[in-house]
SERO-4910 file (N, C-alpha, C, O; in steps of 0.05 Angstrom, whole numbers):
BEGIN
 pado doro    nc1    nc2    nc3   cac1   cac2   cac3    cc1    cc2    cc3    oc1    oc2    oc3
  Met    A   2292    730  -1075   2284    739  -1050   2286    713  -1022   2290    715   -998
  Lys    A   2280    695  -1037   2276    663  -1018   2313    665  -1015   2326    665   -994
  Asn    A   2320    665  -1038   2356    652  -1028   2363    678  -1014   2367    674   -990
  Ile    A   2366    700  -1020   2377    721   -990   2366    721   -967   2376    734   -948
  Phe    A   2340    705   -962   2326    692   -938   2348    675   -927   2360    680   -906
  Leu    A   2352    656   -943   2376    624   -931   2394    643   -925   2397    648   -901
  Ile    A   2406    655   -937   2440    667   -934   2443    680   -915   2464    678   -902
  Leu    A   2428    693   -911   2415    712   -881   2410    692   -857   2423    692   -836
  Ile    A   2392    677   -862   2391    645   -832   2427    632   -832   2436    621   -812
  Val    A   2440    635   -851   2456    617   -846   2480    638   -837   2495    627   -821
  Leu    A   2486    661   -842   2497    683   -824   2491    679   -811   2509    670   -797
  Leu    A   2464    676   -796   2459    684   -774   2464    658   -759   2471    664   -737
  Val    A   2462    635   -762   2473    616   -744   2504    616   -748   2515    623   -727
  Ile    A   2520    612   -766   2546    626   -766   2551    634   -743   2564    622   -725
  Gly    A   2534    669   -744   2544    687   -726   2537    676   -698   2552    681   -679
  Val    A   2518    663   -697   2501    650   -661   2529    626   -646   2536    624   -622
  Phe    A   2540    610   -674   2557    590   -663   2583    607   -663   2601    599   -648
  Ser    A   2586    625   -676   2621    639   -662   2622    657   -647   2640    674   -645
  Thr    A   2598    657   -633   2590    674   -607   2594    655   -583   2595    660   -559
  Val    A   2595    633   -597   2580    612   -567   2614    591   -569   2619    580   -591
  Phe    A   2632    589   -548   2643    561   -539   2656    550   -516   2656    562   -494
  Thr    A   2666    530   -519   2661    520   -485   2699    513   -483   2711    500   -501
  Val    A   2709    521   -463   2731    518   -443   2740    490   -428   2735    483   -405
  Asp    A   2754    476   -450   2762    442   -432   2778    446   -403   2792    466   -403
  Glu    A   2778    432   -382   2782    431   -366   2817    428   -365   2829    434   -344
  Thr    A   2829    420   -384   2852    425   -397   2864    446   -409   2889    444   -413
  Glu    A   2848    469   -417   2854    490   -433   2847    512   -413   2833    506   -393
  Gln    A   2856    541   -417   2858    567   -415   2863    582   -440   2878    579   -459
  Val    A   2845    602   -432   2830    620   -464   2847    644   -461   2860    644   -441
  Val    A   2849    662   -476   2858    683   -473   2841    706   -500   2853    710   -520
  Ile    A   2815    717   -496   2803    733   -516   2812    758   -527   2817    779   -514
  Leu    A   2814    755   -548   2828    782   -568   2812    794   -582   2804    781   -602
  Gln    A   2801    819   -580   2796    837   -600   2805    851   -613   2818    870   -603
  Phe    A   2804    849   -634   2823    870   -660   2849    861   -650   2863    881   -652
  Gly    A   2861    845   -642   2888    835   -631   2896    845   -605   2920    840   -598
  Gln    A   2878    859   -586   2874    866   -565   2867    850   -540   2842    851   -537
  Pro    A   2878    836   -522   2870    819   -501   2848    833   -482   2855    853   -469
  Val    A   2824    823   -481   2811    833   -466   2799    818   -436   2790    825   -414
  Arg    A   2805    792   -450   2799    782   -413   2805    750   -426   2803    743   -449
  Ile    A   2813    737   -405   2833    706   -394   2809    684   -379   2794    688   -360
  Ile    A   2811    670   -389   2791    646   -380   2796    625   -373   2797    607   -390
  Lys    A   2800    620   -347   2809    596   -337   2788    578   -327   2793    554   -323
  Thr    A   2768    585   -323   2749    562   -309   2738    549   -340   2739    559   -363
  Pro    A   2730    524   -330   2724    501   -358   2691    508   -354   2680    510   -332
  Gly    A   2677    512   -380   2650    514   -384   2641    525   -412   2657    530   -431
  Leu    A   2617    529   -411   2612    554   -439   2612    578   -431   2601    588   -411
  Asn    A   2627    589   -449   2625    622   -456   2612    632   -473   2596    618   -484
  Phe    A   2615    669   -483   2608    675   -500   2623    694   -508   2635    704   -489
  Lys    A   2629    705   -529   2649    723   -552   2632    743   -566   2608    739   -564
  Leu    A   2641    763   -580   2624    773   -602   2642    756   -626   2661    742   -619
  Pro    A   2637    759   -647   2645    742   -666   2662    751   -686   2664    772   -699
  Ala    A   2675    727   -686   2704    729   -707   2688    749   -738   2667    746   -750
  Pro    A   2706    765   -741   2736    767   -730   2738    798   -706   2759    810   -701
  Ile    A   2712    805   -697   2711    822   -676   2725    813   -661   2742    828   -652
  Gln    A   2725    788   -652   2737    773   -625   2747    745   -634   2736    731   -651
  Val    A   2770    740   -617   2791    721   -630   2792    699   -604   2800    711   -584
  Ala    A   2786    667   -597   2797    655   -577   2815    642   -578   2812    620   -588
  Arg    A   2841    649   -567   2869    634   -567   2871    614   -552   2870    622   -529
  Arg    A   2874    580   -555   2869    568   -535   2902    555   -523   2918    547   -540
  Phe    A   2907    553   -500   2936    552   -482   2935    519   -467   2925    516   -445
  Asp    A   2941    507   -477   2944    484   -457   2950    488   -425   2972    497   -420
  Asn    A   2932    482   -399   2940    484   -374   2947    454   -365   2938    447   -343
  Arg    A   2958    440   -377   2961    411   -363   2992    421   -353   3003    443   -353
  Leu    A   2999    397   -344   3033    400   -337   3046    383   -363   3040    359   -367
  Leu    A   3069    399   -382   3083    393   -404   3110    383   -398   3126    386   -379
  Glu    A   3109    368   -424   3137    350   -420   3161    361   -437   3150    364   -459
  Tyr    A   3188    370   -441   3207    375   -465   3223    363   -456   3233    369   -435
  Asp    A   3231    337   -474   3260    323   -480   3274    333   -486   3273    336   -511
  Val    A   3298    347   -473   3325    367   -476   3338    344   -490   3339    322   -480
  Pro    A   3349    351   -521   3373    336   -531   3386    337   -509   3379    349   -489
  Pro    A   3417    319   -516   3434    312   -506   3456    338   -512   3462    346   -534
  Glu    A   3465    347   -489   3482    371   -490   3516    361   -483   3518    339   -473
  Glu    A   3536    374   -488   3564    372   -474   3570    384   -466   3576    405   -478
  Ile    A   3575    383   -428   3579    411   -416   3603    402   -398   3605    378   -391
  Leu    A   3622    421   -389   3650    418   -375   3643    414   -348   3625    430   -340
  Ser    A   3650    400   -332   3646    397   -298   3671    416   -284   3693    422   -294
  Lys    A   3666    419   -268   3691    434   -252   3720    418   -259   3736    432   -272
  Asp    A   3727    390   -252   3748    379   -262   3748    370   -283   3754    347   -287
  Lys    A   3740    388   -305   3750    390   -337   3744    365   -339   3764    350   -341
  Lys    A   3719    352   -339   3717    316   -351   3684    327   -376   3660    332   -373
  Ser    A   3691    327   -385   3669    327   -411   3651    306   -413   3656    282   -415
  Leu    A   3616    324   -413   3605    297   -402   3582    313   -419   3580    337   -424
  Ile    A   3567    292   -426   3537    285   -451   3517    286   -435   3509    264   -426
  Val    A   3506    307   -429   3484    311   -407   3452    307   -420   3443    324   -435
  Asp    A   3436    285   -412   3407    277   -427   3390    279   -399   3387    264   -380
  Asn    A   3377    308   -405   3354    308   -388   3329    321   -396   3326    326   -420
  Tyr    A   3311    327   -380   3280    333   -395   3270    346   -379   3280    348   -356
  Val    A   3254    356   -385   3239    392   -371   3208    386   -362   3196    374   -379
  Arg    A   3196    391   -342   3173    391   -336   3158    421   -342   3173    437   -331
  Trp    A   3140    432   -351   3135    456   -347   3101    462   -353   3087    446   -365
  Lys    A   3095    482   -346   3072    491   -349   3064    527   -357   3081    544   -354
  Ile    A   3037    534   -368   3036    558   -377   3019    567   -351   3003    550   -342
  Ile    A   3023    594   -339   3005    594   -312   2993    626   -322   2971    637   -316
  Asp    A   3017    637   -340   2996    663   -346   3002    666   -376   3022    673   -388
  Pro    A   2973    657   -388   2969    648   -415   2972    680   -432   2983    681   -454
  Leu    A   2962    703   -420   2961    729   -437   3004    735   -433   3020    739   -452
  Leu    A   3007    734   -413   3046    733   -422   3056    717   -437   3074    722   -453
  Phe    A   3041    689   -435   3058    667   -454   3050    681   -493   3063    679   -514
  Leu    A   3023    694   -486   3022    693   -515   3033    727   -528   3033    732   -552
  Gln    A   3039    742   -513   3048    767   -506   3087    759   -518   3097    766   -540
  Thr    A   3094    750   -505   3123    736   -507   3128    706   -529   3135    708   -552
  Val    A   3122    685   -518   3138    666   -534   3115    655   -564   3120    641   -584
  Gln    A   3094    668   -555   3066    668   -567   3055    632   -570   3033    626   -562
  Thr    A   3075    609   -582   3064    580   -587   3093    567   -567   3113    576   -556
  Glu    A   3080    535   -571   3090    519   -557   3127    511   -571   3148    508   -559
  Pro    A   3121    511   -594   3150    506   -608   3174    528   -601   3198    521   -600
  Ile    A   3163    557   -596   3180    579   -594   3192    568   -563   3214    559   -561
  Ala    A   3166    571   -535   3171    570   -518   3191    545   -509   3209    548   -492
  Lys    A   3187    522   -520   3209    494   -519   3243    512   -522   3263    512   -508
  Thr    A   3233    529   -553   3263    539   -558   3269    550   -535   3289    540   -524
  Arg    A   3256    573   -521   3269    576   -506   3267    569   -478   3279    585   -463
  Ile    A   3262    559   -472   3267    537   -436   3292    519   -452   3308    509   -436
  Asp    A   3298    515   -479   3324    496   -486   3347    516   -474   3362    506   -458
  Asp    A   3350    541   -480   3366    558   -477   3365    562   -449   3387    557   -438
  Ile    A   3347    569   -434   3352    567   -415   3360    544   -393   3377    548   -375
  Val    A   3348    526   -396   3358    507   -385   3381    499   -379   3389    495   -356
  Tyr    A   3400    494   -409   3432    489   -413   3439    507   -407   3463    506   -410
  Ser    A   3433    532   -397   3454    557   -405   3455    546   -360   3476    542   -348
  Glu    A   3427    545   -345   3434    534   -322   3441    513   -314   3442    508   -290
  Leu    A   3445    500   -328   3458    467   -320   3487    474   -334   3505    464   -321
  Arg    A   3495    487   -355   3527    487   -359   3538    503   -332   3559    498   -321
  Arg    A   3520    522   -321   3527    538   -295   3534    521   -271   3557    520   -262
  Glu    A   3509    505   -260   3513    494   -246   3526    468   -237   3528    457   -215
  Leu    A   3535    464   -263   3546    431   -263   3580    441   -268   3596    423   -266
  Gly    A   3594    471   -276   3609    473   -279   3620    477   -251   3644    469   -250
  Thr    A   3610    487   -226   3616    485   -202   3619    461   -191   3632    459   -170
  His    A   3608    441   -200   3611    408   -195   3637    393   -205   3646    397   -228
  Ile    A   3653    373   -185   3668    353   -188   3652    327   -218   3629    332   -225
  Met    A   3662    309   -228   3646    297   -247   3633    272   -227   3614    257   -235
  Ser    A   3644    268   -198   3643    246   -177   3614    254   -172   3597    236   -175
  Glu    A   3605    281   -163   3587    297   -144   3559    292   -167   3539    279   -158
  Ile    A   3559    303   -200   3551    303   -212   3535    272   -208   3512    267   -205
  Ile    A   3550    261   -209   3543    227   -226   3527    214   -204   3509    198   -210
  Thr    A   3533    221   -176   3519    198   -155   3520    226   -133   3499    238   -129
  Glu    A   3541    231   -123   3521    249    -89   3514    269    -90   3501    275    -71
  Asn    A   3517    293   -110   3498    316   -105   3475    320   -131   3462    338   -141
  Arg    A   3478    295   -134   3453    300   -163   3426    311   -150   3427    334   -157
  Glu    A   3416    310   -143   3387    315   -128   3397    343   -122   3391    360   -138
  Leu    A   3409    350   -103   3416    381    -97   3424    399   -126   3417    422   -131
  Ile    A   3442    382   -143   3443    412   -164   3416    400   -179   3403    421   -177
  Met    A   3405    389   -188   3371    389   -198   3362    403   -195   3354    417   -213
  Glu    A   3355    412   -156   3339    425   -156   3346    455   -156   3327    471   -157
  Thr    A   3374    466   -155   3377    487   -160   3377    493   -187   3373    517   -190
  Val    A   3378    485   -201   3377    478   -238   3343    490   -236   3338    514   -241
  Thr    A   3327    474   -230   3298    478   -230   3295    504   -214   3279    520   -224
  Thr    A   3309    510   -189   3292    543   -180   3306    560   -195   3298    583   -198
  Gln    A   3329    551   -208   3341    580   -225   3320    577   -250   3299    589   -247
  Ser    A   3322    564   -270   3311    556   -295   3285    571   -288   3276    585   -306
  Ala    A   3266    569   -258   3239    577   -263   3238    606   -263   3222    618   -277
  Ile    A   3250    615   -251   3257    644   -247   3272    661   -272   3277    685   -274
  Ala    A   3277    642   -286   3284    655   -318   3264    659   -332   3259    681   -342
  Thr    A   3250    638   -337   3228    630   -348   3202    639   -336   3182    637   -352
  Lys    A   3197    649   -312   3179    673   -309   3163    697   -324   3139    703   -322
  Pro    A   3179    705   -335   3177    739   -347   3163    726   -373   3148    743   -382
  Tyr    A   3161    699   -390   3150    692   -409   3125    667   -396   3124    643   -403
  Gly    A   3109    679   -380   3079    663   -364   3088    633   -364   3070    617   -368
  Ile    A   3119    619   -360   3121    596   -351   3127    589   -334   3145    604   -327
  Glu    A   3124    570   -318   3139    555   -293   3153    533   -301   3141    517   -314
  Val    A   3173    530   -295   3194    505   -297   3187    483   -270   3205    488   -254
  Val    A   3176    469   -263   3167    447   -241   3188    432   -246   3193    435   -222
  Asp    A   3203    421   -253   3218    399   -252   3238    397   -269   3225    400   -290
  Val    A   3263    394   -276   3289    387   -291   3304    360   -278   3310    351   -256
  Arg    A   3305    355   -296   3321    317   -292   3340    315   -304   3341    331   -323
  Leu    A   3363    295   -300   3377    281   -314   3374    256   -316   3380    240   -298
  Lys    A   3365    250   -337   3358    216   -349   3384    199   -343   3387    180   -328
  Arg    A   3405    214   -362   3429    197   -364   3453    218   -370   3452    237   -386
  Val    A   3480    208   -350   3500    222   -353   3518    205   -378   3511    182   -379
  Asp    A   3536    211   -394   3562    190   -411   3590    212   -414   3595    236   -414
  Leu    A   3598    194   -416   3628    211   -422   3629    206   -464   3624    189   -481
  Pro    A   3636    227   -463   3643    223   -493   3659    202   -501   3677    192   -489
  Gln    A   3651    195   -523   3659    166   -540   3699    160   -536   3711    138   -534
  Asn    A   3710    186   -535   3744    180   -549   3756    194   -513   3778    203   -507
  Asn    A   3735    191   -499   3742    196   -472   3743    180   -449   3758    183   -429
  Glu    A   3720    155   -453   3701    132   -444   3735    120   -435   3744    126   -413
  Glu    A   3745    110   -445   3779     92   -453   3793     97   -433   3801     78   -420
  Ser    A   3798    121   -426   3820    128   -412   3810    132   -381   3820    126   -360
  Ile    A   3785    145   -387   3775    151   -351   3766    114   -347   3772    101   -328
  Tyr    A   3757    109   -362   3759     86   -354   3783     70   -333   3781     61   -310
  Arg    A   3801     70   -349   3830     63   -351   3841     80   -319   3857     67   -306
  Arg    A   3833    104   -310   3842    124   -296   3821    109   -263   3825    104   -239
  Met    A   3804    106   -279   3781     94   -246   3789     68   -243   3785     56   -222
  Gln    A   3802     54   -264   3806     26   -258   3839     24   -234   3843     17   -211
  Ala    A   3849     31   -248   3878     36   -228   3871     53   -200   3883     48   -179
  Glu    A   3856     70   -202   3852     82   -171   3837     62   -155   3842     62   -131
  Arg    A   3811     40   -166   3801     29   -154   3825     -3   -138   3826    -15   -116
  Ile    A   3840     -6   -168   3861    -24   -145   3880     -5   -134   3895    -22   -123
  Arg    A   3891     17   -129   3906     26   -120   3888     26    -82   3897     21    -60
  Gln    A   3862     33    -92   3858     31    -63   3843      9    -53   3834     13    -30
  Ala    A   3837    -19    -66   3841    -46    -55   3869    -57    -46   3873    -73    -28
  Asn    A   3891    -44    -66   3909    -50    -52   3918    -41    -17   3929    -55      0
  Lys    A   3909    -13    -16   3923     -3      6   3904    -19     24   3916    -32     42
  Phe    A   3877    -22     25   3854    -37     34   3865    -64     49   3859    -71     72
  Arg    A   3880    -77     31   3894   -102     28   3909   -104     51   3905   -120     69
  Ser    A   3934    -80     49   3956    -72     57   3950    -65     98   3962    -76    116
  Glu    A   3933    -48     99   3921    -33    123   3912    -67    128   3928    -81    140
  Gly    A   3891    -77    120   3887   -107    138   3897   -122    150   3891   -129    172
  Glu    A   3925   -136    131   3953   -148    133   3961   -141    153   3963   -157    172
  Glu    A   3969   -113    155   3977    -99    179   3961   -106    204   3971   -118    223
  Glu    A   3941    -98    204   3916   -103    233   3916   -132    231   3926   -142    251
  Ser    A   3909   -154    210   3919   -181    222   3935   -188    235   3932   -206    251
  Gln    A   3966   -171    232   3992   -187    244   3989   -174    277   3992   -186    298
  Lys    A   3984   -153    273   3980   -136    301   3964   -157    325   3973   -166    346
  Ile    A   3940   -161    313   3926   -175    327   3930   -210    327   3918   -223    343
  Lys    A   3943   -218    313   3963   -240    311   3989   -249    336   3994   -270    347
  Ala    A   3997   -231    337   4019   -215    358   4005   -217    380   4005   -236    395
  Ser    A   3991   -192    383   3981   -196    409   3963   -219    415   3957   -219    439
  Thr    A   3951   -240    400   3942   -264    411   3965   -290    420   3961   -306    438
  Asp    A   3982   -288    406   4006   -308    416   4016   -285    443   4022   -298    463
  Lys    A   4018   -267    445   4026   -260    475   4014   -264    495   4024   -265    517
  Asp    A   3980   -267    488   3968   -271    508   3967   -298    515   3964   -306    538
  Lys    A   3970   -314    493   3975   -344    498   3999   -344    508   3999   -365    522
  Thr    A   4021   -333    511   4046   -343    519   4049   -338    559   4064   -347    576
  Ile    A   4028   -322    558   4021   -303    586   4001   -325    600   4003   -336    622
  Ile    A   3986   -327    584   3962   -352    607   3985   -376    609   3994   -381    631
  Leu    A   3994   -391    587   3997   -425    582   4028   -423    608   4035   -444    618
  Ala    A   4045   -397    614   4065   -390    632   4045   -397    661   4041   -417    675
  Asn    A   4036   -370    661   4012   -367    688   4002   -401    695   4008   -413    716
  Ala    A   3990   -410    677   3973   -433    681   3999   -451    689   3994   -463    710
  Tyr    A   4028   -458    676   4048   -481    685   4051   -479    707   4055   -498    722
  Lys    A   4051   -449    717   4065   -439    742   4047   -446    760   4056   -456    781
  Glu    A   4019   -445    759   4001   -448    776   4000   -486    781   3998   -500    801
  Ala    A   4001   -490    757   3999   -521    765   4025   -542    779   4025   -565    788
  Glu    A   4050   -519    775   4070   -533    787   4062   -523    814   4065   -539    832
  Glu    A   4052   -502    818   4053   -497    856   4038   -513    866   4042   -522    888
  Ile    A   4012   -520    849   4003   -538    859   4007   -569    869   4000   -581    889
  Lys    A   4023   -578    842   4037   -602    844   4047   -599    868   4044   -613    888
  Gly    A   4061   -580    865   4090   -588    886   4075   -586    922   4082   -595    943
  Glu    A   4051   -568    914   4039   -576    944   4029   -600    951   4033   -607    975
  Gly    A   4011   -619    929   3999   -633    932   4033   -661    948   4033   -675    967
  Glu    A   4050   -657    932   4077   -668    928   4083   -671    961   4089   -691    975
  Ala    A   4079   -645    965   4089   -641   1000   4071   -660   1011   4078   -682   1019
  Ile    A   4043   -651   1012   4021   -660   1028   4032   -695   1027   4037   -708   1047
  Ala    A   4035   -707    992   4036   -742    999   4057   -747   1014   4057   -769   1025
  Val    A   4077   -730   1019   4110   -740   1032   4098   -734   1059   4103   -753   1073
  Asp    A   4087   -717   1070   4079   -721   1095   4061   -742   1113   4060   -750   1136
  Ile    A   4047   -748   1088   4026   -765   1090   4046   -791   1094   4049   -796   1118
  Tyr    A   4057   -804   1081   4077   -823   1068   4097   -819   1096   4099   -843   1101
  Ala    A   4108   -809   1112   4127   -799   1130   4108   -806   1146   4110   -831   1151
  Arg    A   4089   -794   1159   4072   -806   1181   4054   -832   1184   4041   -839   1204
  Ala    A   4056   -848   1155   4040   -880   1152   4073   -895   1160   4075   -914   1175
  Phe    A   4093   -883   1149   4114   -897   1154   4125   -906   1198   4131   -926   1211
  Ser    A   4121   -885   1201   4122   -873   1231   4105   -904   1249   4113   -917   1268
  Ile    A   4074   -905   1228   4060   -921   1253   4076   -945   1250   4089   -956   1268
  Asp    A   4075   -955   1224   4074   -986   1221   4099   -990   1191   4094   -992   1167
  Pro    A   4130   -988   1209   4147   -987   1178   4141  -1022   1167   4138  -1024   1143
  Glu    A   4140  -1043   1180   4144  -1060   1166   4117  -1065   1148   4122  -1075   1126
  Phe    A   4097  -1062   1153   4066  -1059   1132   4067  -1038   1120   4045  -1034   1109
  Tyr    A   4082  -1022   1116   4086  -1006   1094   4102  -1018   1076   4097  -1019   1052
  Glu    A   4135  -1035   1094   4146  -1036   1073   4142  -1061   1052   4151  -1063   1029
  Phe    A   4119  -1089   1070   4104  -1098   1052   4086  -1102   1032   4082  -1120   1016
  Tyr    A   4074  -1072   1037   4056  -1060   1019   4080  -1050   1007   4096  -1069   1011
  Arg    A   4092  -1033    996   4110  -1029    972   4117  -1054    955   4117  -1056    930
  Ser    A   4125  -1072    974   4128  -1098    960   4114  -1108    938   4122  -1116    917
  Leu    A   4082  -1107    950   4070  -1120    937   4060  -1104    917   4042  -1113    904
  Glu    A   4070  -1079    912   4060  -1059    896   4085  -1067    873   4082  -1073    850
  Ala    A   4105  -1066    885   4121  -1071    859   4123  -1093    845   4126  -1093    820
  Tyr    A   4118  -1122    867   4112  -1144    851   4081  -1147    823   4081  -1159    801
  Lys    A   4063  -1134    835   4041  -1122    821   4048  -1115    785   4036  -1125    767
  Lys    A   4073  -1096    784   4088  -1088    768   4097  -1096    756   4089  -1089    733
  Ile    A   4121  -1115    757   4128  -1131    743   4138  -1163    735   4155  -1175    721
  Ile    A   4111  -1171    756   4102  -1197    757   4072  -1192    735   4054  -1177    741
  Asp    A   4074  -1209    710   4047  -1216    697   4042  -1243    694   4050  -1261    708
  Lys    A   4023  -1245    670   4015  -1282    664   4035  -1288    640   4029  -1306    624
  Lys    A   4055  -1274    636   4077  -1288    623   4106  -1288    630   4126  -1290    616
  Thr    A   4102  -1283    657   4122  -1282    681   4128  -1309    680   4112  -1327    673
  Thr    A   4155  -1312    688   4172  -1338    686   4191  -1328    720   4210  -1312    723
  Leu    A   4179  -1341    735   4201  -1332    766   4218  -1357    771   4210  -1380    767
  Val    A   4244  -1350    779   4259  -1372    781   4269  -1359    805   4284  -1340    800
  Leu    A   4264  -1366    838   4267  -1354    862   4290  -1376    876   4294  -1400    869
  Pro    A   4305  -1363    897   4327  -1382    914   4306  -1378    937   4294  -1358    944
  Ser    A   4305  -1410    948   4286  -1407    972   4289  -1383    996   4273  -1378   1014
  Asn    A   4310  -1371    992   4312  -1349   1014   4303  -1321   1009   4310  -1299   1019
  Ser    A   4286  -1326    990   4285  -1293    981   4255  -1291    993   4236  -1306    998
  Asn    A   4261  -1264    994   4231  -1247   1009   4200  -1253    994   4177  -1256   1003
  Leu    A   4211  -1253    971   4187  -1256    947   4181  -1296    944   4159  -1307    939
  Phe    A   4202  -1306    947   4187  -1329    951   4174  -1338    977   4158  -1356    979
  Asp    A   4181  -1322   1000   4172  -1330   1018   4145  -1326   1028   4132  -1341   1042
  Thr    A   4138  -1298   1016   4112  -1286   1016   4095  -1308    994   4071  -1315    998
  Leu    A   4106  -1315    978   4085  -1327    957   4081  -1360    972   4061  -1375    967
  Asn    A   4099  -1365    988   4103  -1389   1001   4075  -1389   1028   4063  -1407   1039
  Lys    A   4075  -1372   1029   4052  -1359   1054   4030  -1360   1042   4010  -1352   1053
***
């Protein structure tokens, strides 16, 4: 009798504990009664249910999850084969729909992988390699994220973000692609050098022309000023001659003597020369 009583107490305790459960803030719970959903709990805290196996609590993650997609080979619009490595951030937004369709996270990741790869292949197939690598990557990934979110919504899943980690060329194509890229860069560099040399020649020719014109104008102006100065000087000399011709002749003689006589000069003059007469006086 005593043993039966203990067994009943144990069963009672087990029954009580099987009816009380907590929902963590990182979880959302679907309560199933004989396999049929009866309610969804998304608010964290203490909750109650009927003992198992009448009611069972299925727990699902409520956080933002990440799935690292294996690298896949995709063909771009310009027929370039690319190895695309990407990852997906996703979350369960409808736990009941999730349970009814994919049931578990591993199956959900497989479905996400199929959908994201399909959207990536379709979208990248409309862009050339340079756009995928540099120019339009952000816009492309936004489009893939939007389309993937629409495709996964019937599974109770929301794709929040799809991002490319890296885009590589297949090993057998890398060398030929690099050679073509190098040849294209060399061609562009030669074109820029040629255009620069042409522009340099134009600038030099224009500068030389301006220089010639400036020098010619300066020479013309200098000659005009010089001519005007000589004309004025001639006029001054003429007026000076007319005032005192003898004094001016004497002054000019002194200027000439100053130029031809220095400390090393030895003069032998006749007594009737003007210079002898001047020095003697």
